[in-house]
MIKE-920193 format. One record per residue (C-alpha): x, y, z; residue in one letter. Coordinates in nm, 2 decimals. Layout:
<sites>
@X=X Y=Y Z=Z res=A
...
</sites>
This chain:
<sites>
@X=1.25 Y=-0.54 Z=-1.44 res=M
@X=1.14 Y=-0.70 Z=-1.78 res=T
@X=1.45 Y=-0.59 Z=-1.96 res=S
@X=1.67 Y=-0.84 Z=-1.76 res=K
@X=1.45 Y=-1.14 Z=-1.84 res=V
@X=1.65 Y=-1.36 Z=-2.09 res=I
@X=1.39 Y=-1.64 Z=-2.10 res=F
@X=1.03 Y=-1.68 Z=-2.04 res=I
@X=0.83 Y=-2.03 Z=-2.01 res=Y
@X=0.54 Y=-2.20 Z=-2.13 res=K
@X=0.39 Y=-2.51 Z=-1.94 res=I
@X=0.21 Y=-2.70 Z=-2.20 res=C
@X=0.05 Y=-3.05 Z=-2.23 res=P
@X=0.29 Y=-3.26 Z=-2.45 res=E
@X=0.02 Y=-3.34 Z=-2.71 res=Q
@X=-0.06 Y=-2.96 Z=-2.77 res=D
@X=0.32 Y=-2.89 Z=-2.83 res=W
@X=0.37 Y=-3.18 Z=-3.06 res=R
@X=0.07 Y=-3.09 Z=-3.26 res=S
@X=0.21 Y=-2.73 Z=-3.27 res=A
@X=0.55 Y=-2.83 Z=-3.40 res=V
@X=0.38 Y=-3.07 Z=-3.66 res=E
@X=0.17 Y=-2.76 Z=-3.78 res=K
@X=0.44 Y=-2.50 Z=-3.76 res=G
@X=0.22 Y=-2.28 Z=-3.55 res=I
@X=0.13 Y=-2.25 Z=-3.17 res=F
@X=-0.19 Y=-2.08 Z=-3.10 res=T
@X=-0.19 Y=-2.16 Z=-2.72 res=G
@X=-0.35 Y=-2.43 Z=-2.50 res=T
@X=-0.74 Y=-2.42 Z=-2.44 res=Q
@X=-0.72 Y=-2.15 Z=-2.17 res=I
@X=-0.48 Y=-1.93 Z=-2.38 res=D
@X=-0.74 Y=-1.94 Z=-2.67 res=I
@X=-1.01 Y=-1.86 Z=-2.42 res=E
@X=-0.81 Y=-1.55 Z=-2.28 res=H
@X=-0.70 Y=-1.43 Z=-2.62 res=G
@X=-0.33 Y=-1.45 Z=-2.56 res=F
@X=-0.06 Y=-1.72 Z=-2.47 res=I
@X=0.02 Y=-1.73 Z=-2.10 res=H
@X=0.40 Y=-1.74 Z=-2.01 res=F
@X=0.58 Y=-1.72 Z=-1.69 res=S
@X=0.91 Y=-1.54 Z=-1.60 res=P
@X=1.17 Y=-1.77 Z=-1.46 res=P
@X=1.11 Y=-1.67 Z=-1.09 res=E
@X=0.73 Y=-1.74 Z=-1.13 res=E
@X=0.72 Y=-2.08 Z=-1.34 res=V
@X=0.74 Y=-2.32 Z=-1.05 res=E
@X=0.45 Y=-2.12 Z=-0.86 res=T
@X=0.25 Y=-2.13 Z=-1.19 res=T
@X=0.30 Y=-2.51 Z=-1.21 res=A
@X=0.20 Y=-2.55 Z=-0.85 res=A
@X=-0.10 Y=-2.34 Z=-0.87 res=K
@X=-0.26 Y=-2.44 Z=-1.21 res=Y
@X=-0.09 Y=-2.76 Z=-1.29 res=F
@X=-0.04 Y=-2.96 Z=-0.95 res=A
@X=-0.04 Y=-3.34 Z=-1.01 res=G
@X=-0.09 Y=-3.32 Z=-1.40 res=Q
@X=0.14 Y=-3.55 Z=-1.60 res=D
@X=0.25 Y=-3.53 Z=-1.96 res=G
@X=0.35 Y=-3.16 Z=-1.95 res=L
@X=0.64 Y=-2.99 Z=-2.11 res=L
@X=0.84 Y=-2.69 Z=-2.00 res=L
@X=0.90 Y=-2.49 Z=-2.31 res=V
@X=1.17 Y=-2.20 Z=-2.30 res=R
@X=1.16 Y=-1.90 Z=-2.53 res=F
@X=1.44 Y=-1.64 Z=-2.56 res=P
@X=1.27 Y=-1.30 Z=-2.50 res=V
@X=1.48 Y=-1.14 Z=-2.77 res=A
@X=1.34 Y=-1.39 Z=-3.02 res=S
@X=0.97 Y=-1.26 Z=-2.98 res=L
@X=0.79 Y=-0.98 Z=-3.14 res=S
@X=0.61 Y=-0.68 Z=-3.02 res=A
@X=0.32 Y=-0.90 Z=-2.97 res=A
@X=0.47 Y=-0.98 Z=-2.61 res=L
@X=0.34 Y=-0.76 Z=-2.35 res=K
@X=0.41 Y=-0.75 Z=-1.99 res=W
@X=0.09 Y=-0.72 Z=-1.78 res=E
@X=0.00 Y=-0.73 Z=-1.42 res=A
@X=-0.15 Y=-1.06 Z=-1.33 res=S
@X=-0.14 Y=-1.29 Z=-1.00 res=R
@X=-0.05 Y=-1.08 Z=-0.70 res=D
@X=0.01 Y=-0.78 Z=-0.93 res=N
@X=0.33 Y=-0.95 Z=-1.07 res=I
@X=0.43 Y=-0.87 Z=-1.42 res=L
@X=0.38 Y=-1.17 Z=-1.66 res=F
@X=0.45 Y=-1.20 Z=-2.03 res=P
@X=0.15 Y=-1.25 Z=-2.25 res=H
@X=0.17 Y=-1.31 Z=-2.62 res=F
@X=-0.09 Y=-1.17 Z=-2.85 res=Y
@X=-0.02 Y=-1.36 Z=-3.18 res=A
@X=0.02 Y=-1.71 Z=-3.29 res=P
@X=0.37 Y=-1.82 Z=-3.23 res=L
@X=0.64 Y=-2.02 Z=-3.44 res=D
@X=0.73 Y=-2.32 Z=-3.23 res=P
@X=1.08 Y=-2.29 Z=-3.39 res=R
@X=1.13 Y=-1.99 Z=-3.16 res=L
@X=1.15 Y=-2.21 Z=-2.86 res=A
@X=1.52 Y=-2.29 Z=-2.77 res=D
@X=1.46 Y=-2.57 Z=-2.51 res=R
@X=1.19 Y=-2.82 Z=-2.43 res=V
@X=1.19 Y=-3.04 Z=-2.13 res=W
@X=0.94 Y=-3.30 Z=-1.98 res=S
@X=0.81 Y=-3.20 Z=-1.65 res=L
@X=0.83 Y=-3.50 Z=-1.43 res=R
@X=0.62 Y=-3.55 Z=-1.11 res=L
@X=0.72 Y=-3.61 Z=-0.75 res=N
@X=0.38 Y=-3.66 Z=-0.60 res=G
@X=0.19 Y=-3.37 Z=-0.70 res=R
@X=0.49 Y=-3.14 Z=-0.75 res=K
@X=0.67 Y=-3.11 Z=-1.09 res=H
@X=1.05 Y=-3.14 Z=-1.09 res=I
@X=1.20 Y=-2.85 Z=-1.29 res=F
@X=1.54 Y=-2.89 Z=-1.47 res=P
@X=1.85 Y=-2.74 Z=-1.30 res=E
@X=1.98 Y=-2.60 Z=-1.62 res=D
@X=1.65 Y=-2.42 Z=-1.72 res=M
@X=1.80 Y=-2.07 Z=-1.71 res=T
@X=2.13 Y=-2.16 Z=-1.86 res=I
@X=2.20 Y=-2.07 Z=-2.23 res=E
@X=2.25 Y=-2.40 Z=-2.42 res=T
@X=2.20 Y=-2.53 Z=-2.76 res=P
@X=1.85 Y=-2.65 Z=-2.85 res=Y
@X=1.76 Y=-3.00 Z=-2.71 res=Q
@X=1.45 Y=-3.19 Z=-2.67 res=E
</sites>
């Protein structure tokens, strides 16, 4: 299953991501630091993750990483509903992200980009 996944996604407060880009290293959000790994979502689960953990939160970014660009620190582990989720057990170079989108709100629900799974040149 995980061998077919091309991209994984991080939902991140814009301020955290901008700081990581400035410093050249992303150690994760507060919950990532507490858990000891950076939480990612596979494409088929990212909207559910947003609804469950980020409903109504403004100022979020969707950051996409090509799986092939990540090291052996990426582990697929059973999580919510025993679904395999990507967890990254190391600091991460933000330059490995290939796309970043602002997540806009429609009420309490985030609007996801239609092109989030399409391979395209980096844009922010």
